[in-house]
N, C-alpha and C positions, 0 to 999 in steps of 0.2 A: 804609817799603812792604814789607808780607808776601810773602812765596813765592808763596801763593797769585794773586795780582796777577802776577809774575813769570811764573809758568809761562801764564795765563793769556794776556798777551801774548807768550810763547813759542808759541801754538797759533795767533795772530795770523798771523806771523812765520811759522809753515811754511807753513800754507793760501796765503798772501798771497806773499808772495816766496819762497818753497821748490816754491810749485806743487805738494804733498803731499797725497795723495787724503785725503780724513774718516778711513777706515781706520787709516791711518799714524797722525794726528795724533795719533789716539785710544790707537796703541798705542803712541808715543812717551813723551806725556803720562803714560800708564800706569805705563810703567818709573820714569821717573823719580820720580813717588808714591810707588811700592814702596820705589824704594832709599832714600826721604828719609825713609818709614814703618821699614821697616826699623833706619834705624840711630836714629830717634827713642825707639824699644823697647828698642834693644839697647844704645846711649851716651848716651841723654840727650841728644842734641843737641837746640837749638829752632831752630834756622835751615840752610838748605842751603849757605850761603858756612862751615858746621862742619865741611863734611864731607870728608873727608879721604878719599886714596887708599887708608890701610886700613881704612875702614869699608867702602869699594868694597867693596874685594879680598875682605871677610867676608862680604859679603851674598851675591856674585858665586857664592865656595866654597860657600854652604851652596846655591843654586841646583844648581850641579855635581852635588854629594854625594846631591840626594835623584833624581839620573836625568835632568834637563834637559841636554837634546841640544845641543851647541857651537851649534852655528848660533843656536839662540834666545839664548845668553847673548852671544852677538855682536851679535846686534840688539838688545838692552840697553845693551851698551857702548856703540851706534851710536848710542843715542838721547839717555845722558851724555854724549857725548863733542859732539855736537851741539849740547846744554842749555849745558854748561858753557862753548862756544865763543862761543856767543851773550850767556853773561851777561859773557862778559868784553871780549866789541867795546864792550859797552855801559856798560863799566869799574864792571861791577856785581860785579866778582870778581877777586881781585889776581894768585892761585896757579891754575891748572887739575889740578883732583887727576888727571884722567886721562893726563896724563902718563907714570906710573908703575903705570899700568894696560896690561897686554896681555891683547889675544884669544886665547881658547883654541882651538887647532890644530885644526882637524875635516876631518873625510876625506870628501870630495866624493862625496855618492851619484848614481847614474845617475838621471836623469829617470823616473821610471813612464811609461810609454806601452802602448798598445794596438796587439798587430800587424798588419800592413795587411791581411793576410785575416780577421782578426776584424770589423775596423772594417768593412770591405765587407759582410761577414754584419750588422752593426751598423744601418748606413746602407740597404741593402735592407729591413730590417724597418720599419725609421720609412716608409719608400716605402710599402709595405704597409698602415699604418696613417692612409694620409692620411684627414682630414673625420675624426678621433676625440679624443675629451677630448682628448687629449695634444698636438694639434695644434701652439700653442704648443712644449710643452717639446722634440716634436722640430725642429722649426725651430731654438731655443734651440743645440740640439747640432748642426745644424745648420751655422749658423755659425760655432760656436766652434769645428770642425774642418775646416770647411772655410779660414776665416781665420786660424785662432791668437792670436785677440785675448784682452786679459787680460779678466777678467772685469767691472771697471770700466770698460772700453774698453767692452763689448757693453750694460751697462744705459745709459749714455748715448750711444750713438749714435743720431746725430740722423737722420727721414727728408732735410733739406738737402744729408746728406754722404753720399748715395747715389744713387751716378750711374747711371740704367739704361740710358740710355743708351751708355756705355764701359764700363761691367760694372769696377765699379770701387768702393770706398769710404772715403771720408776718415776718419782715428780719430784722434782725440785722445790720445795716451798722456802716459806721465810727465811733469811738466816741463811741461805744456801744448805738445808735442813732436809736430806733425803727421806724419800717413805716407799715402802711399796707397798700398791693398791692393787685388789683381785679384781680382775672386770670379766664378763658374763662374757657367753658362749657368744650371745649377738654384736656385740662389744665390740669382740674380738673380730669379728667377721669385719665392722666396717670399719676397723679400723687397719686391717690387712689391706684391706682396697687402696686407701691411702697413701700406706708403706709401699706399696706394688707399684701404684701408679705408674713409676719411672722417672718424674720432678725432681731437680737438681736440688730441692729445697732441704735443707735438713729437717727441718718443723714436720710434725703429720698434717696437719689443716693448714692452709695459705689461701690465698683471696681467688676468686676466679682469675688475676691477675698474674696467679702465681708471686703473690707478694705473702710476707708476713704478717699472720694475720692482726692486727691491733682492735685495744676495746671497743670505740664505738664498735665497727663493724659486729663484734661479737653482740654488744648490744640490740642493733638493731636487729640482728637474727631470732634472737631470744625475745625479742620484742612482739615481733612483727608473728611468731609462731605461738605464744602466748597468745595473743589476743586474738589470732583466727581459732583458738580451741579453748580459750578459759575467761574466764570474768574476773580474774584476781587484779585487784589495783594495782599491786606493784608488779614489775613484769621485767625483772634485773637476771642476772647469770648467779647472783648471789639468791634469790631466792630458790633455784635448784642444789645450791649443798644445803638451805636450809631444810630442803625438802628430803632430801638425800639422807641427812641425819636423824628427823623426824619420824620418817617410815621405818629405817633402819631399827631405831629407839621403841617402835611402835611392835613391832613384830619379834621382840625380845633381846634386841642385841646388847650386848654388855655394855658400859660407856667407857669404859675404857677401850674396849678394843674402835669405839665410834670416834673414840680423841683421839688416837693412834692415823687413824681413817682420814681424819680431817686435817691433822697433823698441828693442832691444836701445844702450844708449850704446856698448859696448865691444865686439869682438869676440872675446875673452875669454870673455864670458857665454853668448854661441852656442857654442864650441866643448865643450860640454858634451855636446854629441849626437855628436859625432863618438867618444865614448865609448862612447855606444850601438850606433852602425855597428860599430865595432871587433870588442863584444860579440858583435854579431850574425857576421860574417865569421868568428871563431873558433869557434861554433858549426857554422855550414854547413861549417866544414874538418872539423871532429870528426869531423862527421854523415859525408861524405863521401867524407873520404880514406882508403884501405888503413890508415894507421898511426894515426888519428886515433882510433882510440879504442884503450883500455888492452889490451881483450882480444884486440885484433889484433897486438900486439908481441910 
């Protein structure tokens, strides 16, 4: 059977068994095809079975030399590791070439977020713009900031999973893991509008043409609104998730509680937000302490 057949079966495996999103499945298969194409063009191999760790390291080194960041390279390594484990499990491969491939070390970048005072200004401006053409965009941004949910979770939020009586939403996260998130009275009121507006869609949010939201639409809404009201460089839905988590931590929330709200599998993924808080404390100390500024030394 051809490599194309096995990759197609692998796609089904990622979706059905690993419960990965369509976006992640597409990224994984693109990585595998890219590596195979590179090996075909540069080493004249005819099958993925012929891929060795040397070919793979050459492919990865080429991307690093062009300036690709370590995080992206690590994702590609993860794609290949998952694929070769799949082939080994089904006895379609005898040796895993990824055993001799190590991931590049990367420095952890602090998550981008919007300062609390600035976010209050943004939310105030949004409230003042009710009933205008940006109302859907406003409510998308409001939901992302008030709940910290992921882009895909927002798109797939169903009306039946919004509990208007108890002020909660049920979110289906990565690998179909459900979690309950409390919502504010303000957000509860806005979601009630979409639930009761009478459309046949099962989803809370839909485009003006009554179609299910899609990633580019949400990105565009968030970018346009943040461009109007903020000078932050990165303007994406994920920035609002980072902002949600950072504001909770800065206001005394327990790290484990934030972990549950975000749907993180491990606490280590949540701990990155503590670095933002530490940096904030350093900044406050530097500005307020008599010896904080070099000019006062």
